[in-house]
TIPATOR-55393 format. One record per residue (C-alpha): residue number from 1; residue in one letter; x, y, z. Coordinates in steps of 0.5 Angstrom, whole numbers, padded with zeros to 4 digits. Each point is the difference from the previous one (the first is absolute). Example, Ala and Ser with C-alpha at 12.3 -4.5 7.8 and 13.67 -1.06 7.14 Angstrom:
- 1,A,0025,-0009,0016
- 2,S,0002,0007,-0002
This chain:
- 1,M,0000,0000,0000
- 2,V,0003,0007,-0002
- 3,K,-0001,0006,0005
- 4,V,0003,0006,0001
- 5,K,0006,0001,0004
- 6,S,0000,0002,0007
- 7,K,0004,0005,0003
- 8,S,0003,0002,-0007
- 9,L,0002,0007,0000
- 10,S,-0002,0001,0007
- 11,V,0007,0002,0002
- 12,A,0001,0006,-0005
- 13,L,-0007,0003,0001
- 14,A,0000,-0001,0008
- 15,I,0006,0004,0000
- 16,V,-0002,0005,-0004
- 17,L,-0006,0001,0004
- 18,A,0003,0000,0006
- 19,M,0006,0005,-0001
- 20,T,0000,0004,-0006
- 21,V,-0004,0005,-0004
- 22,V,-0004,0006,0002
- 23,A,-0006,0001,0004
- 24,A,-0006,0001,-0004
- 25,C,-0005,0005,0000
- 26,S,-0002,0007,0002
- 27,K,-0002,0004,0006
- 28,G,-0006,0005,0001
- 29,N,-0002,0000,-0007
- 30,D,-0008,-0001,-0001
- 31,A,-0001,-0002,-0007
- 32,A,-0007,0001,0001
- 33,S,0000,0008,0002
- 34,S,0005,0002,-0006
- 35,A,-0002,-0005,-0006
- 36,T,0005,0001,-0006
- 37,P,-0003,-0001,-0007
- 38,A,0004,-0007,0000
- 39,Q,-0004,-0002,0007
- 40,K,-0007,0002,-0003
- 41,S,0002,-0005,-0006
- 42,A,0002,-0005,0004
- 43,S,-0007,0000,0004
- 44,P,-0005,0003,-0005
- 45,S,-0007,0001,0001
- 46,A,-0002,-0006,-0003
- 47,T,0004,-0004,0006
- 48,N,-0004,0004,0005
- 49,T,-0007,-0003,-0003
- 50,A,0004,-0007,0000
- 51,K,0002,0001,0008
- 52,A,-0007,0002,0001
- 53,E,-0003,-0006,-0003
- 54,K,0005,-0005,0004
- 55,P,0001,0000,0008
- 56,L,0006,0002,0004
- 57,Y,0005,-0006,-0001
- 58,T,0005,0000,0006
- 59,V,0005,-0006,-0001
- 60,K,0005,-0002,0005
- 61,Y,0007,0000,-0002
- 62,L,0005,-0004,0004
- 63,N,0007,0002,-0001
- 64,P,0007,-0003,0002
- 65,G,0003,0005,0003
- 66,A,-0002,0008,0000
- 67,L,-0001,0003,-0006
- 68,G,0002,0007,0002
- 69,N,-0003,0006,0004
- 70,P,-0003,-0004,0006
- 71,N,-0005,0005,0000
- 72,I,-0004,-0002,-0006
- 73,T,-0004,-0006,0002
- 74,K,-0005,0001,-0006
- 75,S,0001,0001,-0008
- 76,D,-0004,0006,0000
- 77,Q,0004,0004,0005
- 78,T,0005,0000,-0007
- 79,E,-0001,0004,-0006
- 80,I,0000,-0006,-0004
- 81,G,-0004,-0003,0004
- 82,K,-0006,0005,0000
- 83,I,0001,0000,-0008
- 84,I,-0001,-0008,0000
- 85,K,-0006,0001,0005
- 86,D,-0003,0005,-0005
- 87,K,0000,-0004,-0005
- 88,F,-0001,-0007,0003
- 89,N,-0003,0002,0007
- 90,I,0005,-0005,0003
- 91,V,0004,0001,0006
- 92,F,0006,-0004,0003
- 93,E,0001,-0001,0007
- 94,Y,0007,-0001,0001
- 95,V,0002,-0005,0006
- 96,P,0008,-0001,0000
- 97,Y,0003,-0007,0003
- 98,P,0007,0000,0002
- 99,G,0001,-0007,0001
- 100,S,0001,-0006,-0004
- 101,W,-0004,0001,-0006
- 102,E,0000,-0007,-0003
- 103,E,-0002,-0003,0007
- 104,K,-0005,0005,0000
- 105,A,-0003,-0002,-0007
- 106,N,0000,-0007,0002
- 107,L,-0004,0001,0007
- 108,M,-0005,0005,-0004
- 109,L,-0001,-0006,-0005
- 110,A,-0001,-0005,0006
- 111,A,-0005,0004,0003
- 112,R,-0003,0002,-0006
- 113,D,0001,0007,0002
- 114,Y,0003,0004,-0005
- 115,P,-0001,0007,-0003
- 116,E,-0003,0001,-0007
- 117,I,0006,0002,-0004
- 118,L,0006,-0003,0003
- 119,W,0008,0000,-0002
- 120,I,0003,-0007,0000
- 121,Q,0007,0000,0000
- 122,S,0002,-0007,0000
- 123,N,-0003,-0004,-0006
- 124,T,0000,-0006,0005
- 125,T,-0005,0003,0004
- 126,L,-0004,0002,-0007
- 127,D,0000,-0007,-0002
- 128,K,-0004,-0001,0007
- 129,Y,-0005,0005,-0001
- 130,I,-0001,-0002,-0007
- 131,K,-0001,-0007,0002
- 132,A,-0005,0002,0006
- 133,G,-0004,0003,-0005
- 134,A,0001,0007,0004
- 135,L,0001,0004,-0006
- 136,A,-0005,0003,-0005
- 137,E,0001,-0002,-0007
- 138,L,0002,0006,-0005
- 139,D,-0002,-0003,-0006
- 140,P,-0007,0003,0000
- 141,Y,0002,0007,0000
- 142,L,0006,0000,-0005
- 143,A,-0005,0002,-0006
- 144,D,-0002,0006,0004
- 145,S,0007,0002,0002
- 146,P,0004,0002,-0007
- 147,N,0005,0004,0004
- 148,F,0002,-0006,0004
- 149,T,0000,-0005,-0005
- 150,K,0004,0005,-0005
- 151,R,0005,0002,0005
- 152,Y,0001,-0007,0003
- 153,E,-0001,-0004,-0007
- 154,K,0007,-0004,0000
- 155,M,0000,-0001,0008
- 156,I,-0007,-0003,0001
- 157,P,0001,-0007,-0004
- 158,L,0006,0000,0005
- 159,W,-0004,0002,0006
- 160,R,-0005,-0006,-0002
- 161,L,0005,-0005,0002
- 162,A,-0001,0001,0007
- 163,S,-0006,-0004,0000
- 164,N,-0002,-0007,-0002
- 165,D,-0006,0002,-0004
- 166,G,0004,0005,-0004
- 167,K,-0005,0005,0002
- 168,L,0002,0007,0002
- 169,Y,0000,0002,0008
- 170,N,0006,0005,0001
- 171,W,0003,0006,-0003
- 172,Q,0007,0003,0001
- 173,K,0003,0006,0002
- 174,D,0007,0004,-0001
- 175,Q,0002,-0002,-0007
- 176,S,0007,0003,-0002
- 177,D,0004,0000,-0005
- 178,L,0008,0002,-0001
- 179,N,-0002,0007,0000
- 180,T,-0003,0000,0007
- 181,N,0004,-0006,0003
- 182,V,0007,0002,-0003
- 183,R,0004,0000,0007
- 184,G,0002,-0006,0004
- 185,N,-0001,-0001,0007
- 186,D,0007,0000,0002
- 187,I,0004,0004,0005
- 188,G,-0002,0006,0004
- 189,V,0006,0004,0002
- 190,R,0001,0006,0005
- 191,I,0002,0006,-0004
- 192,D,0005,0003,0005
- 193,A,0004,-0007,0000
- 194,L,0000,0001,-0008
- 195,A,0003,0007,0001
- 196,K,0005,-0002,0005
- 197,Q,0003,-0005,-0005
- 198,G,0000,0004,-0006
- 199,Y,-0007,-0002,-0003
- 200,P,0003,-0007,-0002
- 201,K,-0003,-0004,-0006
- 202,L,-0003,-0006,0004
- 203,L,-0002,-0006,-0004
- 204,S,0003,-0007,0002
- 205,E,0000,-0004,0006
- 206,D,0007,0002,0001
- 207,D,-0001,0007,-0001
- 208,W,-0006,0000,0006
- 209,V,0004,-0004,0005
- 210,G,0006,0005,-0001
- 211,F,-0004,0006,0000
- 212,L,-0004,-0002,0006
- 213,K,0006,-0002,0004
- 214,Q,0002,0007,0000
- 215,A,-0007,0003,0001
- 216,V,0000,-0003,0007
- 217,K,0006,0003,0001
- 218,D,-0001,0007,-0002
- 219,F,-0007,0000,0004
- 220,P,0001,-0005,0006
- 221,T,-0006,0003,0003
- 222,A,-0007,0003,-0001
- 223,P,-0003,0006,0002
- 224,N,-0003,-0004,0006
- 225,G,0007,-0002,0002
- 226,Q,-0002,-0008,-0002
- 227,K,0005,-0003,-0004
- 228,T,-0001,0000,-0008
- 229,I,-0002,-0006,-0004
- 230,G,0003,-0001,-0007
- 231,M,-0006,-0003,-0003
- 232,V,-0007,-0001,0002
- 233,S,-0006,-0004,-0003
- 234,P,-0007,-0003,0003
- 235,W,0001,-0007,-0001
- 236,G,-0005,-0001,0006
- 237,E,-0005,0001,-0005
- 238,S,-0004,-0006,-0003
- 239,W,0003,0002,-0007
- 240,G,0007,0002,0003
- 241,V,0004,-0007,0000
- 242,A,-0004,-0003,-0005
- 243,G,0000,0006,-0005
- 244,I,0006,0004,0001
- 245,A,0006,-0003,0003
- 246,G,0001,-0004,-0006
- 247,A,-0002,0006,-0005
- 248,M,0007,0001,-0003
- 249,H,-0003,-0004,-0005
- 250,E,-0004,0006,-0003
- 251,K,0006,0004,-0001
- 252,G,0003,-0004,-0006
- 253,G,-0003,-0001,-0007
- 254,T,-0003,-0007,0001
- 255,Y,-0005,0000,0005
- 256,T,-0005,0005,0004
- 257,G,-0005,-0001,0005
- 258,L,-0006,-0002,-0004
- 259,A,0000,-0007,0002
- 260,G,-0001,0002,0007
- 261,N,0004,-0002,0006
- 262,E,-0002,-0007,0001
- 263,G,0004,-0006,-0003
- 264,V,0001,0002,-0007
- 265,I,0003,0005,-0004
- 266,F,-0001,0002,-0007
- 267,N,0006,0000,-0005
- 268,S,-0002,0006,-0005
- 269,E,0005,-0003,-0005
- 270,T,-0002,-0007,-0001
- 271,M,-0007,0001,0002
- 272,K,0000,-0005,0005
- 273,Y,-0001,-0001,0008
- 274,E,0006,-0002,0004
- 275,D,0001,-0001,0007
- 276,Y,0000,0006,0005
- 277,F,0005,-0003,0005
- 278,L,0005,-0003,-0004
- 279,N,0000,0007,-0005
- 280,R,0007,0002,0000
- 281,Y,-0001,0008,0001
- 282,V,-0005,-0002,0006
- 283,Q,0006,-0003,0003
- 284,E,0004,0006,-0002
- 285,S,-0005,0004,0004
- 286,Y,0001,-0004,0006
- 287,H,0007,0000,0000
- 288,F,0000,0008,-0001
- 289,F,-0004,0000,0006
- 290,N,0005,-0005,0004
- 291,R,0006,0005,-0002
- 292,L,-0004,0006,0003
- 293,H,-0002,-0004,0006
- 294,R,0008,-0002,0001
- 295,E,0002,0007,-0001
- 296,G,-0005,0002,0006
- 297,L,-0004,0004,-0005
- 298,L,-0006,-0004,0000
- 299,D,-0006,0002,0005
- 300,P,0000,-0005,0005
- 301,E,-0007,0000,0001
- 302,I,-0001,0000,-0008
- 303,F,-0004,-0007,0001
- 304,T,-0005,0003,0005
- 305,D,-0001,0007,-0002
- 306,K,-0006,0002,-0004
- 307,S,-0001,0006,-0004
- 308,A,-0002,0004,0006
- 309,Q,0006,-0002,0004
- 310,M,0004,0002,-0006
- 311,K,-0003,0006,-0002
- 312,E,0002,0003,0008
- 313,K,0007,-0002,-0002
- 314,V,0000,0004,-0006
- 315,L,-0003,0006,0003
- 316,S,0004,0000,0006
- 317,G,0006,0000,-0005
- 318,R,0003,-0007,0003
- 319,A,0000,-0003,-0007
- 320,I,0005,0002,-0005
- 321,S,-0004,-0004,-0006
- 322,T,-0006,-0004,-0001
- 323,W,-0001,-0007,-0004
- 324,Y,-0006,0000,-0005
- 325,S,-0004,0005,0004
- 326,I,0002,0007,-0002
- 327,P,-0002,0006,0004
- 328,G,-0004,0004,-0004
- 329,Y,-0002,0008,0000
- 330,S,-0004,0000,0007
- 331,D,0005,-0004,0003
- 332,N,0005,0005,-0002
- 333,V,-0004,0006,0002
- 334,K,-0001,-0003,0007
- 335,I,0008,0000,0000
- 336,K,0000,0007,-0002
- 337,E,-0005,0002,0005
- 338,A,0004,-0003,0005
- 339,G,0006,0005,-0001
- 340,H,0004,-0005,-0004
- 341,P,-0001,0001,-0008
- 342,E,0007,-0003,-0001
- 343,M,-0002,-0007,0002
- 344,Q,-0005,-0001,-0005
- 345,Y,0000,-0006,-0005
- 346,I,0000,-0001,-0007
- 347,A,0000,-0006,-0004
- 348,Q,0006,-0003,-0003
- 349,P,0001,-0007,-0004
- 350,V,0003,-0006,0002
- 351,R,0002,-0007,-0004
- 352,T,0004,-0006,0002
- 353,N,0007,0000,-0002
- 354,T,-0002,-0005,-0006
- 355,Q,-0005,0004,-0002
- 356,V,0004,0006,-0001
- 357,Q,0005,-0004,-0004
- 358,E,-0006,-0003,-0005
- 359,N,-0002,0007,-0001
- 360,K,-0007,-0002,-0002
- 361,K,-0006,0005,-0001
- 362,R,-0004,-0001,0007
- 363,L,-0007,-0002,-0001
- 364,I,-0005,0004,0003
- 365,M,-0007,-0003,0002
- 366,E,-0006,0003,-0005
- 367,L,-0006,-0002,0004
- 368,D,-0006,-0001,-0005
- 369,T,-0002,-0006,0005
- 370,G,0002,-0001,0007
- 371,T,-0002,-0004,0006
- 372,F,0000,0005,0006
- 373,L,-0005,0004,-0004
- 374,N,-0006,-0003,0000
- 375,L,-0007,0003,0001
- 376,V,-0007,-0003,0001
- 377,I,-0007,0001,0001
- 378,T,-0002,-0005,0005
- 379,K,-0007,-0003,0001
- 380,N,-0002,0004,0006
- 381,A,0000,0006,-0005
- 382,K,-0007,0003,0000
- 383,D,0000,0003,-0007
- 384,P,0006,-0003,-0004
- 385,K,-0003,0003,-0006
- 386,R,0001,0007,0002
- 387,L,0007,-0002,0003
- 388,M,0002,-0002,-0007
- 389,E,-0003,0006,-0003
- 390,L,0005,0004,0004
- 391,V,0006,-0004,-0001
- 392,D,-0002,0000,-0008
- 393,W,0000,0008,0001
- 394,A,0007,0000,0004
- 395,S,0003,-0004,-0006
- 396,S,-0002,0006,-0005
- 397,E,0005,0005,-0002
- 398,E,-0005,0005,0004
- 399,G,0000,-0004,0006
- 400,M,0008,-0002,0000
- 401,T,0002,0007,-0001
- 402,L,-0005,0003,0006
- 403,L,0003,-0006,0004
- 404,Q,0007,0001,-0001
- 405,A,0001,0007,-0002
- 406,G,-0006,0004,0003
- 407,I,-0004,0006,-0003
- 408,E,0001,0003,-0006
- 409,G,0001,0008,0001
- 410,K,0002,-0002,0007
- 411,H,0005,-0005,0001
- 412,Y,0002,0000,-0007
- 413,N,0000,0004,-0007
- 414,V,0000,-0003,-0007
- 415,Q,0006,0003,-0004
- 416,N,0001,-0002,-0007
- 417,G,-0004,-0006,0001
- 418,K,0004,-0002,0007
- 419,R,-0002,0000,0007
- 420,V,0004,0005,0004
- 421,P,0000,0000,0008
- 422,T,-0002,0007,0003
- 423,D,0004,0003,0006
- 424,L,-0006,-0003,0004
- 425,Y,0001,-0007,-0002
- 426,Y,0007,0000,0002
- 427,K,-0002,0003,0007
- 428,E,-0006,-0005,0001
- 429,V,0003,-0006,-0002
- 430,Q,0006,0001,0005
- 431,D,-0005,0001,0005
- 432,P,-0001,-0006,0005
- 433,Q,-0007,0004,0002
- 434,S,-0002,0000,-0007
- 435,T,-0008,0000,-0001
- 436,V,0000,-0001,-0008
- 437,G,0000,-0007,0000
- 438,F,0006,-0002,-0004
- 439,G,0001,-0008,0002
- 440,Y,-0006,-0001,0003
- 441,F,-0004,-0003,-0006
- 442,T,0006,-0005,-0002
- 443,F,-0005,-0006,0001
- 444,L,-0004,0002,-0006
- 445,G,0006,0000,-0005
- 446,N,0006,0003,0000
- 447,D,0004,0000,-0007
- 448,L,0007,0003,0001
- 449,R,0002,-0001,-0007
- 450,L,-0001,0005,-0006
- 451,G,-0007,0003,-0001
- 452,G,-0003,0002,-0006
- 453,N,0004,0006,-0001
- 454,G,0006,-0004,0001
- 455,Q,0001,0003,0007
- 456,P,0000,-0004,0006
- 457,Y,-0007,0002,0004
- 458,S,0004,0002,0006
- 459,F,0005,0005,0000
- 460,T,0004,-0004,0005
- 461,N,0002,-0005,-0006
- 462,D,0001,0006,-0005
- 463,W,0008,0001,0000
- 464,D,-0001,0007,-0002
- 465,F,-0003,0002,0007
- 466,K,0001,-0006,0004
- 467,D,0007,0002,0003
- 468,K,-0003,0007,0002
- 469,L,-0006,-0005,0004
- 470,V,0005,-0005,0003
- 471,Q,0006,0003,0001
- 472,T,0003,0006,0005
- 473,P,0005,0005,-0002
- 474,E,0005,-0003,0004
- 475,T,-0001,-0007,-0003
- 476,M,0000,0003,-0007
- 477,E,0006,0003,0001
- 478,A,0003,-0006,0002
- 479,F,-0002,-0003,-0006
- 480,G,0003,0006,-0004
- 481,K,0007,-0002,0004
- 482,L,0000,-0007,-0003
- 483,G,-0001,0003,-0007
- 484,W,-0007,-0002,0000
- 485,K,-0006,0005,-0003
- 486,T,-0005,-0004,0002
- 487,S,-0001,-0005,0006
- 488,V,0000,-0006,-0004
- 489,D,0005,0001,-0005
- 490,Y,0004,-0006,0001
- 491,W,-0007,-0004,-0001
- 492,K,-0002,0003,-0006
- 493,A,0007,-0001,-0004
- 494,T,0000,-0008,0003
- 495,T,-0007,-0003,0000
- 496,T,-0005,-0003,-0005
- 497,G,-0007,-0002,0002
- 498,A,-0002,-0007,0001
- 499,P,-0008,-0001,0000
- 500,S,-0003,-0005,0005
- 501,G,-0005,-0003,-0005
- 502,I,-0001,-0007,0002
- 503,I,0006,-0001,0004
- 504,T,-0004,0003,0006
- 505,T,-0006,-0005,-0001
- 506,V,0003,-0007,0000
- 507,R,-0001,-0004,0006
- 508,I,-0001,-0007,0003
- 509,E,-0006,-0001,0004
- 510,P,0003,0001,0007
- 511,T,-0004,-0006,0003
- 512,S,0003,-0005,-0005
- 513,E,0006,-0004,0002
- 514,L,0004,0004,-0005
- 515,G,-0003,0006,0003
- 516,Q,0002,-0002,0007
- 517,L,0007,-0002,-0002
- 518,H,0001,0007,-0003
- 519,Q,-0002,0003,0007
- 520,K,0005,-0004,0003
- 521,M,0005,0003,-0005
- 522,T,-0002,0007,0002
- 523,E,0000,-0002,0007
- 524,F,0007,-0003,0000
- 525,R,0003,0006,-0003
- 526,V,-0003,0005,0005
- 527,K,0002,-0004,0006
- 528,N,0007,-0001,-0002
- 529,T,0002,0007,-0003
- 530,S,0002,0003,0007
- 531,K,0005,-0006,0000
- 532,L,0003,0002,-0006
- 533,V,0000,0008,0001
- 534,L,0003,-0001,0008
- 535,A,0006,-0005,-0002
- 536,K,0006,0002,0004
- 537,S,0005,-0001,-0006
- 538,E,0000,0000,-0007
- 539,D,0002,-0008,0000
- 540,E,-0006,-0001,0005
- 541,F,-0004,0004,-0005
- 542,Y,0001,-0005,-0006
- 543,K,0000,-0006,0005
- 544,I,-0007,0002,0002
- 545,Q,-0002,0001,-0007
- 546,K,0003,-0007,-0002
- 547,D,-0004,-0003,0005
- 548,L,-0006,0003,-0001
- 549,T,0000,-0001,-0007
- 550,E,0001,-0008,0001
- 551,E,-0006,0000,0005
- 552,Y,-0004,0005,-0005
- 553,K,0001,-0005,-0006
- 554,K,-0003,-0006,0004
- 555,L,-0007,0004,0000
- 556,N,0000,-0002,-0008
- 557,P,-0001,0007,-0002
- 558,E,0001,-0001,-0007
- 559,R,-0007,-0003,0000
- 560,V,-0003,0007,0002
- 561,I,0004,0003,-0005
- 562,N,-0002,-0004,-0006
- 563,E,-0007,0000,0002
- 564,Y,0000,0008,-0001
- 565,N,0003,0000,-0006
- 566,K,-0005,-0005,-0003
- 567,L,-0006,0004,0002
- 568,Y,0004,0006,-0002
- 569,D,0000,-0003,-0007
- 570,E,-0007,-0002,0000
- 571,L,-0002,0007,0002
- 572,S,0004,0003,-0005
- 573,K,-0004,-0004,-0006
- 574,K,-0006,0001,0003
- 575,V,0000,0008,0001
- 576,K,0004,0001,-0007
């Protein structure tokens, strides 16, 4: 049985949501009191009649973590939400949930107490919801959803692969292309440490080990008096050890994270699945962190720290660098406000020594499909037809532009066919107390690729404007000292896109004998990562590696690899 791959891509996306980008929305602006022509066109008088004919529909939306401004509890407290209410008479009640999202989703399923619209982040959980008959079938609404079917024409056949019956039960958000996803999640580093060493060019393992050894000597203590740490990372998260401890494989020209963070990895040159644990670059990743550990540069709490603990070390100035989880604009602003603008962070590249020698163009994931991104309408929905009408509108050029760029004439103007943000947009998108509503409706659909006019819908994905939105004067000065004109010059010159397509959809039935073997392969890797990273010497590292490899091969993992390749071939023929 073929299923969508669980946990695939969860790492990169979770990190981005946790540590980077800017807060969304605007403060203190009442869209209803000062309607622009664009607002009037977004909610024409005809919709007022529709609103009068339909009762107010309040929908609870349970969200993993906070959306932004904690004072916003209902969507009509935002400018965008007011327009949606005017058009559809639908209001969302936001309920943040800080705990384990997959655990919560499974508990809700067991109790049959799930909200009307639900973000399902694990496709193992999606499979459970489908089999339990908990989800509304979307096929009956497709004929009346022209925007949805047009925008997601290539994805819908792949989304159907999640079900036994070939019916459509879900859609996905956050589709990306190389333009929006050009930068890798490599290393975040303090700009004062770069300045102290003359802004060196850092790329290889050797470069980074030497740099960090000197950096902790240059900056032995943080402003609070505590000892500085060479590198921190939130490996205590569920996706930590499983997803980013071995992630050096993503820095080369052969592999990405498209196959997920379980037992397999996809070779984009041979178009075949391979074993994750036995992969050369995964093992080189462990070796890199073992080197950092032996040099006293790796955070001794890395295996237990979650994002909150890591962030505290970033904001306090204890961390010289971060792995994979890159501090973003809001973090740098907090560091400036604390009186230490010199301690802000920028992203810099890293590759294994082998990858540097190979010098291949790096592959960057282009997510036409993903597995951390599923949205569903459940059987608890009071009016799934009205919800699907809203999803269809959100899939239109009008809807996607409003949700991501705001209101024409207020948040942007059109010049020579291109949207240009206003000063108000810059102000509001960087305001954590915002009330415009950017980022509050991504569950309706959030296409991050180029829009109909050849421009991303969100200015945070448009490189003509992005650095002004997500960088500070100090971080841009640091990039300038490195000889960069933008914050992604290295990646723009050295990357190429790798579309996800079928790769993310292949999955062995988890309850089958091979599915259980696949789980054992994943558990073996996760369980034994610490043994490799914490080895006391180079010789001990390679001895542990040899012993673990012999033990791992006794599981006969090639059976799972062969099945993945068989299913991939079958699906390729079917979809083609």
